[in-house]
C-alpha positions as CSV (number, residue, x, y, z in Angstrom):
1,M,15.9,-90.7,-41.8
2,L,12.9,-89.3,-43.6
3,L,12.8,-85.5,-43.8
4,R,9.5,-85.5,-41.8
5,E,11.5,-87.2,-38.8
6,I,14.4,-84.7,-39.0
7,L,11.6,-81.8,-39.0
8,S,10.6,-83.4,-36.1
9,S,13.9,-83.6,-34.6
10,L,14.7,-79.9,-35.3
11,D,11.7,-78.9,-33.8
12,R,12.7,-80.7,-30.4
13,I,16.1,-78.8,-30.6
14,A,14.3,-75.4,-31.2
15,P,10.4,-75.7,-31.4
16,F,9.0,-73.9,-34.4
17,S,6.3,-72.6,-32.4
18,L,8.7,-70.2,-30.9
19,A,9.2,-68.5,-34.1
20,L,8.0,-64.8,-34.2
21,S,4.6,-64.0,-36.2
22,W,6.5,-62.4,-39.1
23,D,9.0,-65.1,-39.5
24,N,8.9,-68.0,-42.1
25,S,11.0,-70.9,-40.3
26,G,10.2,-74.3,-41.0
27,L,10.2,-76.6,-44.2
28,Q,10.9,-74.2,-47.3
29,V,11.5,-76.6,-49.9
30,G,11.1,-80.6,-49.9
31,D,9.2,-83.8,-49.7
32,L,8.6,-84.9,-46.4
33,R,9.0,-88.5,-47.6
34,Q,12.5,-88.0,-48.9
35,N,15.4,-90.2,-47.1
36,I,18.1,-87.7,-45.7
37,E,21.6,-89.2,-45.2
38,K,23.5,-86.0,-44.7
39,I,22.5,-82.5,-43.6
40,Y,24.5,-79.4,-44.5
41,L,24.3,-76.3,-42.5
42,A,24.9,-72.6,-43.3
43,L,23.7,-69.5,-42.4
44,E,21.9,-68.8,-45.4
45,A,21.3,-70.5,-49.0
46,T,23.1,-69.2,-51.9
47,H,24.1,-70.8,-55.2
48,E,27.4,-71.5,-53.7
49,V,25.8,-73.0,-50.8
50,I,23.6,-75.3,-52.5
51,D,26.4,-76.3,-54.9
52,R,28.6,-77.2,-52.3
53,A,26.0,-79.2,-50.5
54,Q,25.2,-81.1,-53.5
55,E,28.8,-81.8,-54.1
56,K,29.0,-83.1,-50.5
57,G,26.2,-85.6,-51.0
58,A,23.6,-83.6,-48.7
59,Q,19.8,-84.1,-49.4
60,L,19.0,-81.5,-46.9
61,I,20.2,-77.9,-46.1
62,V,19.3,-76.3,-42.8
63,T,20.0,-72.5,-42.8
64,H,19.3,-69.9,-40.2
65,H,17.9,-67.3,-42.7
66,P,14.9,-68.3,-44.7
67,L,15.3,-68.4,-48.3
68,I,11.4,-67.8,-48.6
69,F,10.6,-65.0,-46.4
70,T,7.6,-63.1,-47.7
71,P,4.7,-64.7,-49.8
72,L,5.6,-65.2,-53.3
73,K,3.4,-64.4,-56.2
74,T,6.0,-66.2,-58.9
75,I,8.7,-68.6,-58.8
76,K,11.0,-67.4,-61.8
77,K,14.2,-69.0,-62.7
78,G,16.9,-66.3,-63.1
79,A,15.3,-64.1,-60.4
80,Y,15.9,-64.3,-56.6
81,P,14.6,-66.5,-54.7
82,G,13.3,-68.5,-57.7
83,T,16.4,-69.4,-59.2
84,L,17.7,-71.1,-56.1
85,I,14.4,-72.9,-55.7
86,Y,14.7,-74.0,-59.1
87,K,18.4,-75.2,-58.1
88,L,17.1,-77.1,-54.9
89,I,14.5,-79.1,-57.1
90,E,17.0,-79.8,-59.6
91,Y,19.4,-81.3,-57.0
92,H,16.4,-83.2,-55.2
93,M,17.5,-81.1,-52.0
94,A,15.3,-80.1,-49.3
95,L,15.8,-76.8,-47.6
96,I,14.6,-76.0,-44.0
97,A,15.0,-72.6,-42.0
98,M,15.5,-72.3,-38.3
99,H,15.2,-68.5,-37.7
100,T,13.6,-67.1,-34.7
101,N,12.9,-70.3,-33.3
102,W,16.7,-71.0,-33.1
103,D,17.4,-67.4,-31.7
104,A,14.7,-67.9,-29.0
105,A,15.0,-71.6,-28.0
106,P,16.2,-71.8,-24.4
107,E,19.6,-73.1,-25.3
108,G,19.7,-71.3,-28.8
109,L,21.5,-68.7,-30.4
110,S,20.5,-65.9,-28.0
111,H,21.7,-68.0,-25.1
112,A,25.0,-68.9,-26.6
113,L,25.8,-65.2,-27.5
114,A,25.2,-64.4,-24.2
115,Q,27.5,-67.0,-22.7
116,K,30.0,-66.0,-25.5
117,V,29.9,-62.4,-23.9
118,G,30.2,-63.9,-20.5
119,L,26.8,-63.0,-18.9
120,R,25.6,-64.3,-15.6
121,D,22.1,-64.8,-14.3
122,Q,20.7,-64.4,-17.9
123,E,17.2,-63.1,-18.3
124,V,15.1,-62.8,-21.6
125,L,15.4,-59.5,-23.3
126,E,12.6,-59.6,-25.3
127,E,8.9,-61.1,-25.5
128,G,9.2,-64.4,-27.6
129,G,12.6,-65.3,-26.1
130,I,14.8,-63.0,-28.4
131,G,17.9,-61.8,-26.8
132,R,19.1,-62.1,-23.4
133,I,20.3,-59.5,-20.5
134,G,22.6,-60.3,-17.5
135,M,25.8,-59.6,-15.6
136,L,29.4,-59.7,-16.6
137,A,31.5,-61.1,-13.7
138,Q,33.7,-58.0,-13.7
139,A,32.9,-54.5,-15.2
140,T,34.7,-53.8,-18.3
141,T,34.9,-51.3,-21.2
142,P,33.1,-51.6,-24.5
143,E,36.3,-51.2,-26.4
144,A,37.8,-54.3,-24.4
145,L,34.6,-56.2,-25.0
146,A,34.9,-55.3,-28.5
147,H,38.5,-56.5,-29.0
148,R,37.7,-59.8,-27.1
149,L,34.8,-60.5,-29.3
150,M,36.5,-59.8,-32.3
151,E,38.8,-62.8,-31.6
152,E,36.3,-65.0,-30.6
153,L,33.4,-64.2,-33.3
154,P,34.2,-64.1,-37.1
155,A,34.1,-60.1,-36.8
156,P,36.9,-58.2,-38.5
157,W,35.4,-55.0,-37.2
158,A,33.4,-53.3,-34.3
159,R,31.5,-50.2,-34.1
160,I,30.7,-48.6,-31.0
161,V,28.1,-46.1,-29.9
162,G,28.7,-43.9,-27.1
163,D,31.6,-43.7,-24.8
164,P,34.2,-46.7,-25.4
165,H,36.3,-46.3,-22.2
166,K,33.0,-46.2,-19.9
167,K,33.0,-49.0,-17.4
168,V,29.8,-51.4,-18.0
169,Q,28.8,-54.7,-16.4
170,R,24.9,-54.9,-17.1
171,V,24.9,-56.0,-20.9
172,A,22.1,-57.3,-23.3
173,V,22.9,-59.1,-26.4
174,C,20.9,-59.7,-29.5
175,P,22.2,-61.9,-32.6
176,G,21.7,-60.6,-35.9
177,S,19.9,-57.2,-36.3
178,G,18.8,-56.1,-32.8
179,G,19.4,-52.3,-33.1
180,D,15.8,-51.4,-32.2
181,L,15.8,-53.3,-28.8
182,W,18.3,-50.9,-27.1
183,P,15.3,-48.9,-25.3
184,K,14.1,-52.3,-24.2
185,A,17.4,-53.3,-22.8
186,Q,18.1,-49.7,-21.3
187,A,14.6,-50.0,-19.6
188,L,15.9,-53.3,-18.1
189,G,19.2,-51.5,-16.7
190,A,21.6,-52.5,-19.4
191,Q,24.6,-50.2,-19.8
192,L,25.4,-51.7,-23.3
193,L,23.9,-53.8,-26.0
194,V,25.9,-56.2,-28.1
195,T,24.0,-56.8,-31.6
196,G,24.3,-56.2,-35.2
197,D,23.0,-54.1,-38.1
198,V,22.5,-50.9,-36.0
199,K,20.9,-48.3,-38.0
200,H,22.1,-44.5,-37.9
201,H,19.2,-43.1,-36.1
202,Q,19.0,-45.9,-33.9
203,A,22.6,-45.1,-33.1
204,R,21.7,-41.2,-32.5
205,E,19.0,-42.1,-30.5
206,A,20.8,-44.3,-28.2
207,Q,24.0,-42.1,-28.0
208,E,21.6,-39.1,-26.9
209,S,20.1,-41.4,-24.3
210,G,23.1,-42.8,-22.8
211,M,22.8,-46.1,-24.0
212,I,26.1,-47.9,-25.6
213,L,25.9,-49.9,-28.6
214,L,28.3,-52.6,-29.6
215,D,27.6,-53.5,-33.4
216,L,29.7,-56.4,-34.6
217,G,27.6,-57.1,-37.9
218,H,24.8,-59.5,-38.3
219,F,26.8,-62.1,-40.0
220,A,29.5,-62.1,-37.2
221,T,26.9,-62.3,-34.5
222,E,25.0,-65.4,-36.0
223,S,27.1,-67.5,-38.5
224,W,29.1,-69.0,-35.6
225,G,26.2,-70.4,-34.3
226,M,26.0,-73.3,-37.0
227,K,28.5,-74.9,-35.3
228,L,26.6,-75.0,-32.1
229,L,23.3,-76.1,-34.0
230,K,25.5,-79.0,-35.5
231,K,26.6,-80.5,-32.2
232,K,22.8,-80.5,-31.1
233,I,21.6,-82.2,-34.4
234,E,24.3,-84.7,-34.1
235,K,23.0,-85.6,-30.6
236,E,19.6,-85.6,-31.6
237,V,19.9,-87.7,-34.9
238,P,23.2,-89.7,-34.7
239,Q,22.5,-91.8,-37.4
240,V,22.5,-88.6,-40.0
241,K,26.0,-87.2,-41.1
242,V,26.0,-83.1,-40.4
243,E,28.4,-80.9,-41.8
244,V,28.8,-76.9,-41.5
245,D,29.5,-75.0,-44.4
246,A,33.1,-73.2,-44.0
247,T,33.2,-70.8,-46.9
248,L,30.4,-68.6,-46.8
249,R,31.5,-65.1,-46.1
250,D,30.1,-61.8,-44.8
251,P,28.5,-60.2,-48.2
252,F,30.3,-57.0,-47.3
253,T,33.7,-56.1,-48.1
254,I,34.9,-53.1,-45.7
255,Y,37.5,-50.4,-46.9
256,T,39.1,-47.9,-44.3
257,K,41.6,-45.3,-44.3
258,G,43.0,-47.3,-41.1
259,G,42.5,-46.5,-37.5
260,I,39.4,-45.3,-36.1
261,E,36.6,-43.9,-38.5
């Protein structure tokens, strides 16, 4: 199957027109005339991911995070991201990013995270389709929700801003880095926002405003979604083999003294 046909199929799963204006979703590296027999999925492209894709016989890597995000003035071997672009070209391997278009798609990552949390009556949180807001079937505490999600997501830790024991029922979610969305979530009636990458000042402002945040990390709220994307691609293009990378880990190693920090 030609790369251009794969690109069209991915567009049907999560239209690239949904990508936010600052994003760079779509074809990053590749020849649209290349024949694709196997697709390798990963959260992002790294040396190890590209090498594994080549070892697995893939001709195309589909990532969530774009390798080329801002305009490049030079592509330099030995410097990021040029060295990875060189490797892709040397391996005759194409790269496509499905970033905010996958977040925003009607049955994309935001919707899937809301389902994982257990939200009913989902509504879009932010313009453009990013995030969701809805109701839990029963009120719960941020602490209890954190423990459950740490079991269901690749999240070895959780950070809670606000009262971890307060009962909440109207909840918002945003996979990845959504700490800046807490005012919008609160304005729509949410008592808690589930996301990752919450910054200190976002946390303090939310705390002082009575909003609870549950930070499970950027990696944990997004990486599991590649398995969902695999199912959708297999349904759309059954003639192409699809494999999800199983070895990429969160770049952070967390050290604690034990217990609550």
